[in-house]
C-alpha positions in Angstrom: -15.8 -39.0 20.7 -16.9 -39.9 17.2 -19.8 -37.4 17.4 -17.3 -34.7 18.5 -15.0 -35.4 15.6 -17.9 -35.4 13.1 -19.0 -32.0 14.3 -15.5 -30.6 14.0 -15.2 -31.9 10.4 -18.4 -30.1 9.5 -17.0 -26.8 10.6 -17.3 -24.3 7.7 -14.0 -23.2 6.1 -13.7 -19.5 6.7 -13.7 -17.3 3.7 -11.1 -14.4 3.6 -12.4 -11.2 2.1 -9.6 -8.8 1.2 -11.1 -5.3 0.5 -9.2 -2.5 -1.2 -10.3 0.5 -3.1 -9.1 -0.9 -6.5 -8.7 -4.3 -8.1 -7.3 -5.4 -11.5 -6.7 -3.9 -14.0 -5.5 -1.1 -11.7 -1.7 -1.1 -11.2 -1.3 0.9 -8.0 1.1 -0.7 -5.4 -1.6 -1.5 -2.8 -3.7 -3.2 -5.5 -0.9 -5.4 -6.6 0.2 -6.2 -3.1 -3.4 -7.3 -2.3 -3.5 -9.4 -5.5 -0.3 -11.2 -4.6 -1.6 -11.8 -1.1 -4.9 -13.2 -2.4 -3.1 -15.4 -4.9 -0.7 -16.8 -2.3 -3.4 -17.6 0.1 -5.5 -19.2 -2.7 -2.6 -21.4 -3.6 -2.3 -22.4 0.0 -5.9 -23.8 -0.2 -7.7 -20.9 1.4 -11.0 -19.5 0.2 -10.2 -15.9 -0.7 -11.8 -13.1 -2.6 -10.3 -9.8 -3.5 -12.9 -7.0 -3.5 -12.6 -3.5 -4.9 -14.3 -0.7 -6.8 -14.6 -0.4 -10.5 -12.3 2.6 -11.0 -8.6 2.9 -11.6 -5.9 4.9 -9.9 -2.9 3.9 -12.0 -3.5 2.3 -15.4 -1.6 -1.0 -16.0 -1.4 -3.3 -18.9 -1.0 -6.7 -17.3 -2.6 -10.1 -17.3 -5.7 -10.7 -15.2 -4.6 -12.6 -12.0 -6.0 -16.1 -11.5 -7.9 -15.3 -8.3 -11.5 -14.6 -7.3 -12.1 -11.0 -8.1 -15.1 -9.0 -7.1 -15.3 -5.7 -9.0 -18.1 -3.7 -7.6 -20.1 -1.2 -9.7 -18.7 2.1 -8.6 -17.9 5.4 -10.3 -14.3 6.7 -10.9 -13.8 10.5 -10.8 -10.9 12.6 -12.0 -8.5 13.1 -9.0 -8.0 16.8 -9.6 -9.7 18.2 -6.5 -10.3 17.0 -2.9 -14.0 17.1 -3.6 -13.7 14.6 -6.5 -11.5 12.3 -4.4 -13.8 12.3 -1.4 -16.9 11.8 -3.6 -15.3 8.6 -5.1 -14.3 7.5 -1.5 -17.9 7.8 -0.3 -19.3 5.9 -3.3 -16.8 3.1 -2.9 -17.3 2.9 0.8 -21.1 2.6 0.3 -20.6 -0.3 -2.1 -18.2 -2.0 0.3 -20.7 -1.6 3.1 -23.3 -3.4 1.0 -20.9 -6.1 0.1 -19.9 -6.8 3.7 -23.6 -7.0 4.8 -24.5 -9.3 1.9 -21.4 -11.5 1.5 -19.5 -11.8 4.8 -20.8 -14.8 6.7 -20.4 -16.1 10.2 -16.8 -17.3 10.8 -15.3 -15.4 7.9 -12.3 -13.1 8.0 -12.6 -9.5 6.9 -9.2 -8.0 5.8 -9.5 -4.3 5.1 -6.8 -2.0 3.7 -6.9 1.8 4.5 -7.6 2.6 0.9 -9.9 4.5 1.1 -9.4 5.7 4.7 -13.2 5.4 5.2 -12.7 1.6 5.3 -11.9 1.8 9.0 -15.7 2.0 9.5 -16.5 -1.2 7.6 -16.1 -3.2 10.9 -19.5 -1.7 11.8 -21.1 -3.3 8.7 -20.4 -6.8 10.2 -23.5 -8.3 11.8 -22.7 -12.0 11.7 -21.1 -13.6 14.7 -17.5 -14.8 14.8 -16.2 -12.6 12.0 -12.6 -11.7 12.5 -11.5 -8.2 11.4 -7.9 -7.3 10.2 -6.9 -3.8 9.2 -3.8 -3.5 7.0 -2.3 -0.1 7.5 -0.2 1.2 4.6 -0.4 4.8 5.9 -1.5 6.3 9.2 -4.4 8.8 8.6 -3.7 11.1 11.5 -0.1 11.6 10.4 -1.1 11.9 6.7 -3.3 15.0 7.4 -0.5 17.0 9.1 0.4 18.5 5.7 -3.1 19.9 5.4 -2.3 22.3 8.3 -5.0 20.9 10.6 -5.0 22.8 14.0 -3.0 21.0 16.7 -6.0 20.4 19.0 -8.0 19.0 16.0 -5.2 16.7 15.1 -4.9 15.4 18.7 -8.7 14.7 18.7 -8.5 12.9 15.3 -5.6 10.8 16.5 -7.3 9.8 19.7 -10.5 8.9 17.9 -8.6 7.1 15.1 -6.6 5.0 17.5 -9.7 4.1 19.4 -11.3 2.8 16.2 -8.1 0.8 15.3 -8.1 -0.8 18.7 -11.5 -2.3 18.0 -10.1 -4.6 15.2 -8.8 -8.1 16.1 -5.5 -7.2 14.4 -3.9 -4.2 12.8 -1.1 -5.0 10.4 1.5 -2.2 10.0 3.5 -2.6 6.8 6.4 -0.7 8.3 7.5 0.0 11.9 7.4 3.7 11.5 3.7 3.8 10.7 1.8 5.3 13.6 -0.4 3.4 16.1 1.1 1.4 18.9 -2.0 -0.5 20.2 -1.9 -4.0 21.7 -3.5 -5.5 18.5 -0.8 -4.1 16.2 1.8 -6.3 14.4 4.4 -5.4 11.8 4.4 -7.4 8.6 6.4 -5.6 5.9 5.9 -5.3 2.1 7.7 -7.2 -0.5 8.8 -6.7 -4.2 5.8 -6.2 -6.3 7.2 -7.2 -9.7 9.3 -10.2 -10.7 12.7 -8.6 -10.9 16.2 -9.7 -9.8 19.7 -8.2 -10.3 20.7 -8.5 -13.9 24.5 -8.4 -14.5 23.9 -8.3 -18.3 22.4 -4.7 -18.0 25.0 -2.0 -17.3 23.2 1.0 -15.7 23.6 4.4 -17.2 24.5 7.6 -15.2 20.9 8.3 -14.5 18.7 8.8 -11.4 15.1 7.6 -11.3 12.0 8.6 -9.3 8.9 6.6 -10.0 5.3 6.5 -8.7 3.4 9.0 -6.7 4.9 12.3 -5.5 2.1 13.4 -3.2 1.2 16.3 -0.8 3.0 14.7 2.1 6.3 13.9 0.4 9.4 16.0 1.2 9.8 17.5 -2.2 12.4 20.1 -1.0 14.8 17.4 0.2 14.2 15.5 -3.1 15.0 18.6 -5.2 18.2 19.2 -3.3 19.4 15.7 -4.0 18.5 16.1 -7.7 20.6 19.2 -7.9 23.6 17.4 -6.3 23.2 14.5 -8.8 22.9 16.8 -11.8 26.1 18.6 -10.7 27.8 15.2 -10.7 26.7 14.6 -14.3 23.6 12.4 -13.6 20.5 12.7 -15.8 17.4 12.8 -13.5 14.1 11.4 -14.6 10.7 11.5 -13.0 8.2 8.8 -14.1 5.6 10.0 -11.6 2.3 11.6 -10.9 0.7 13.5 -8.0 0.4 17.1 -6.7 4.0 17.1 -5.6 5.2 17.4 -9.2 3.8 21.0 -9.2 6.3 21.9 -6.5 9.3 21.0 -8.7 11.3 24.0 -9.9 11.4 24.9 -13.6 14.8 23.3 -14.0 13.4 19.9 -13.2 10.1 20.1 -15.0 11.6 18.8 -18.3 12.6 15.7 -16.4 9.0 14.7 -15.7 7.5 11.9 -17.8 4.3 10.0 -17.4 3.9 7.0 -15.1 4.7 3.5 -16.5 1.6 1.8 -17.9 3.2 -1.7 -18.2 5.6 -3.8 -16.2 8.3 -4.3 -18.9 8.8 -0.6 -19.3 9.2 -0.2 -15.5 11.6 -3.1 -15.3 13.7 -1.6 -18.2 13.9 1.8 -16.4 14.8 0.1 -13.0 17.7 -1.6 -14.7 18.9 1.4 -16.8 19.1 3.9 -13.9 22.1 3.6 -11.6 20.4 5.4 -8.8 16.8 5.1 -7.5 15.4 8.0 -5.5 12.9 7.7 -2.7 11.6 10.5 -0.5 10.3 10.8 3.1 7.4 12.9 4.4 7.1 16.4 5.8 6.5 17.1 9.4 6.0 13.5 10.5 7.9 10.2 10.4 4.7 8.1 11.1 2.7 8.6 7.9 3.9 5.8 5.6 7.0 4.2 4.0 7.6 4.3 0.2 6.8 0.8 -1.3 8.9 1.5 -4.4 12.0 0.7 -2.4 11.3 -3.0 -2.7 11.5 -3.1 -6.5 14.7 -1.0 -6.3 16.3 -3.3 -3.8 15.3 -6.4 -5.8 16.7 -4.9 -9.0 20.1 -4.5 -7.3 20.4 -0.8 -7.9 21.5 1.9 -5.4 18.8 3.5 -3.3 19.2 7.2 -2.3 16.8 8.3 0.4 15.8 12.0 0.7 14.2 13.6 3.8 14.3 10.5 6.0 14.4 11.2 9.7 13.6 9.6 13.1 11.5 6.5 12.8 11.6 6.5 9.0 15.4 6.4 9.1 15.4 3.6 11.5 13.0 1.6 9.3 15.1 2.3 6.3 18.2 1.0 8.0 16.3 -2.2 9.0 14.9 -2.7 5.5 18.2 -2.4 3.8 19.4 -5.3 5.9 16.2 -7.4 5.8 15.3 -10.5 3.8 12.6 -9.0 1.6 11.8 -12.3 -0.1 10.2 -13.6 3.1 7.7 -10.8 3.5 4.8 -12.2 1.4 5.0 -15.5 3.2 5.1 -13.9 6.6 2.0 -11.7 6.0 0.0 -14.5 4.4 0.9 -16.9 7.2 -0.2 -14.4 9.8 -3.6 -13.9 8.2 -4.1 -17.7 7.6 -3.3 -18.3 11.3 -5.9 -15.7 12.4 -8.5 -17.3 10.1 -8.1 -20.7 11.7 -7.8 -19.7 15.3 
């Protein structure tokens, strides 16, 4: 019995490797979410490293987090064309592959986000025994490409192949219920507020509506524009602090409302408090692609959320979120990963 206990005590503590396309100082939502997850697990006594490329998606002036950061030597390209984006994806994926081969040891836990989407293949880079693999799905690739007008048969093949790959992971964490994939290894662990913000009764909101963050190719810009017109007719000033190709679809009447994205947290917090209404938009042609993370900051600030273009599963998820205890989400996701690490 003593010998058995001694062997158990010698068991190596698993290291958790959280891999995402970007790390600090990037300020994109997924980057900050992974940072918070890494920090929480570290404070729980886990051995955790956050691993990412050397580029930036969204500049952010914020303190360096007190976590183990591995910033790999990769190149960042302008995100003006699909070719530039894919080139950066392949370079980042190549460096991630090398990292997994070199640094992920027997008994470790490999936590991979879908940024970039090529990360789904990192599971094949694992050659040590007993490595647990967890895929965190912020958006569902087969649904995301619908807006690219992929032929129906090609989309069905991609979806079948993608789901087969997802099924090979030990766990797939969906950050909202509407995100596609219903395999037996899927669990739902939602997002949480990404900045430290609470309702502030001392700040009276102005008659303004705010859209922040990315306005991409899959967003329902048409539904958003209709809501903006309605608000303007009611006397609201509409402001876009955003980036992304969806801005090009805005009509001339709304173009003067477009400002640059926030580059620091205090400016974002100030805007969240000042605007009475916060706008979020759904996606075109699918309700399985993703769910806007910006809603958590809006809910935490105590402001009114107006959703545009939400249908089907996205609408059901929105109704659930509006009634959920968002303060528990970080703990729930971290606890799940910790549990898997020590099984």
